[in-house]
C-alpha positions as CSV (number, residue, x, y, z in Angstrom):
1,X,86.8,100.2,8.0
2,X,89.2,100.9,10.9
3,X,88.0,100.2,14.5
4,X,89.6,100.3,17.9
5,X,88.9,97.2,20.1
6,X,89.3,97.3,23.9
7,X,89.8,93.8,25.4
8,X,89.2,93.5,29.1
9,X,91.0,91.0,31.3
10,X,89.2,88.3,33.2
11,X,88.0,84.7,32.9
12,X,85.3,84.1,30.3
13,X,86.1,87.1,28.1
14,X,87.2,85.3,25.0
15,X,85.1,85.5,21.9
16,X,83.2,82.7,20.3
17,X,85.0,80.9,17.6
18,X,84.2,82.7,14.3
19,X,85.5,84.0,11.0
20,X,84.8,87.3,9.2
21,X,83.2,88.6,6.1
22,X,86.3,90.2,4.8
23,X,90.1,89.9,5.2
24,X,91.4,91.8,8.3
25,X,94.6,93.1,9.8
26,X,95.0,93.9,13.5
27,X,97.7,95.7,15.4
28,X,98.2,95.5,19.2
29,X,98.6,99.1,20.5
30,X,98.7,98.2,24.2
31,X,98.6,95.1,26.3
32,X,98.6,91.5,24.9
33,X,96.1,89.4,23.0
34,X,95.8,85.6,23.0
35,X,94.5,83.9,19.9
36,X,93.6,80.4,18.8
37,X,93.1,79.2,15.2
38,X,90.8,76.3,14.4
39,X,89.9,74.1,11.4
40,X,86.6,72.2,10.9
41,X,86.6,68.4,11.3
42,X,84.1,65.7,10.6
43,X,81.2,66.2,13.1
44,X,81.3,62.5,13.9
45,X,84.9,62.5,14.9
46,X,85.6,61.8,18.6
47,X,88.3,64.4,19.0
48,X,88.3,68.2,18.9
49,X,85.8,70.7,20.2
50,X,82.1,70.1,19.8
51,X,80.1,73.2,18.9
52,X,76.8,74.4,17.4
53,X,77.4,76.1,14.1
54,X,75.5,79.3,13.2
55,X,75.5,81.6,10.2
56,X,75.5,85.2,11.2
57,X,74.1,87.7,8.7
58,X,72.7,91.2,8.8
59,X,69.0,91.9,8.8
60,X,66.6,94.7,8.7
61,X,67.1,98.4,8.1
62,X,69.4,98.8,11.1
63,X,71.6,95.9,10.0
64,X,71.1,93.9,13.2
65,X,72.8,90.5,13.6
66,X,70.8,87.4,12.9
67,X,72.1,84.0,13.9
68,X,70.6,81.0,12.0
69,X,71.5,77.4,12.9
70,X,73.6,75.4,10.4
71,X,74.1,72.2,12.4
72,X,76.5,70.5,14.7
73,X,80.3,71.0,14.2
74,X,83.6,69.7,15.5
75,X,86.7,71.9,15.4
76,X,90.4,71.2,15.8
77,X,92.7,73.6,17.5
78,X,95.6,74.2,15.1
79,X,97.5,77.1,16.5
80,X,97.8,79.2,19.7
81,X,99.6,82.6,19.7
82,X,100.2,85.6,21.9
83,X,100.5,89.1,20.4
84,X,102.0,91.9,22.5
85,X,102.1,95.6,22.0
86,X,103.8,96.5,18.7
87,X,102.9,93.2,17.0
88,X,100.1,92.4,14.5
89,X,98.5,89.8,12.4
90,X,96.3,89.4,9.3
91,X,93.6,86.8,8.6
92,X,91.8,85.8,5.5
93,X,88.0,85.8,5.9
94,X,87.5,82.0,6.2
95,X,90.0,81.5,9.1
96,X,88.2,80.3,12.3
97,X,89.6,82.0,15.4
98,X,88.9,83.4,18.8
99,X,90.8,86.0,20.8
100,X,91.0,87.3,24.4
101,X,92.9,89.8,26.6
102,X,96.2,88.2,27.7
103,X,97.3,91.1,30.0
104,X,96.4,92.1,33.5
105,X,95.1,95.4,32.2
106,X,92.9,96.3,29.2
107,X,94.4,95.6,25.8
108,X,93.8,97.9,22.8
109,X,94.0,96.8,19.2
110,X,93.4,98.6,15.9
111,X,91.4,96.4,13.6
112,X,91.2,97.1,9.8
113,X,88.7,95.2,7.7
114,X,89.2,95.7,4.0
115,X,85.8,94.8,2.6
116,X,87.5,93.2,-0.4
117,X,85.9,89.9,-1.4
118,X,83.2,90.4,1.3
119,X,81.1,87.4,2.1
120,X,77.4,87.7,3.0
121,X,77.7,85.9,6.3
122,X,80.1,84.9,9.2
123,X,80.3,81.4,10.7
124,X,80.0,81.4,14.5
125,X,80.5,78.3,16.7
126,X,79.0,78.2,20.1
127,X,79.6,75.7,22.8
128,X,76.7,73.8,24.4
129,X,76.8,76.0,27.6
130,X,76.4,79.2,25.5
131,X,72.7,78.8,24.9
132,X,70.7,78.7,21.6
133,X,70.4,82.1,19.9
134,X,68.9,80.6,16.7
135,X,66.7,82.8,14.7
136,X,67.0,85.8,17.0
137,X,68.1,89.2,15.7
138,X,70.5,90.9,18.1
139,X,70.3,94.7,18.0
140,X,73.5,96.7,17.3
141,X,74.1,99.5,19.8
142,X,74.1,102.7,17.8
143,X,76.0,105.7,19.3
144,X,74.9,109.2,18.8
145,X,77.6,111.9,18.3
146,X,78.0,112.7,22.0
147,X,78.3,109.0,23.0
148,X,80.8,108.4,20.2
149,X,82.9,111.3,21.3
150,X,82.7,110.1,25.0
151,X,83.9,106.6,23.9
152,X,86.9,108.2,22.0
153,X,87.8,110.3,25.0
154,X,87.7,107.2,27.2
155,X,89.9,105.4,24.7
156,X,92.4,108.3,24.7
157,X,92.5,108.3,28.5
158,X,93.1,104.5,28.5
159,X,96.0,104.9,26.1
160,X,97.5,107.6,28.2
161,X,97.5,105.5,31.4
162,X,100.6,103.6,32.4
163,X,99.6,99.9,32.6
164,X,102.0,99.4,35.5
165,X,100.0,101.8,37.8
């Protein structure tokens, strides 16, 4: 599955630490993307990042997201990177990471998820300030054809803009 991601600048726009169901590859088309990689630690360790661990799976006919609690976790930052336009990266499904826009203007990436070796769930790690989404299904926003075409037109306009303007 190939998707375009638009990352917006600003404080608080990074993702939660997570992994994926399948291997992925991503290419930065415009802007810059910051990324951190993490590894799990003993939850009783005094160092690292404390987080609540959830398993995210798909539920219902619409395939909405369901977050179910899996316990407390502690994660260690193992790598920080910056990817600029023209660069890319690949991640196996188990790698814990989070990403954010590292540019002053929107960043666009192409994201390819292969589906090979697909797992049934994704691990998601939320900080204490994020709240408790346990057991709640989060509806996916479905686009009709007109909305989908409008989003593609907006993406084309964004890609045609000069970021320096």
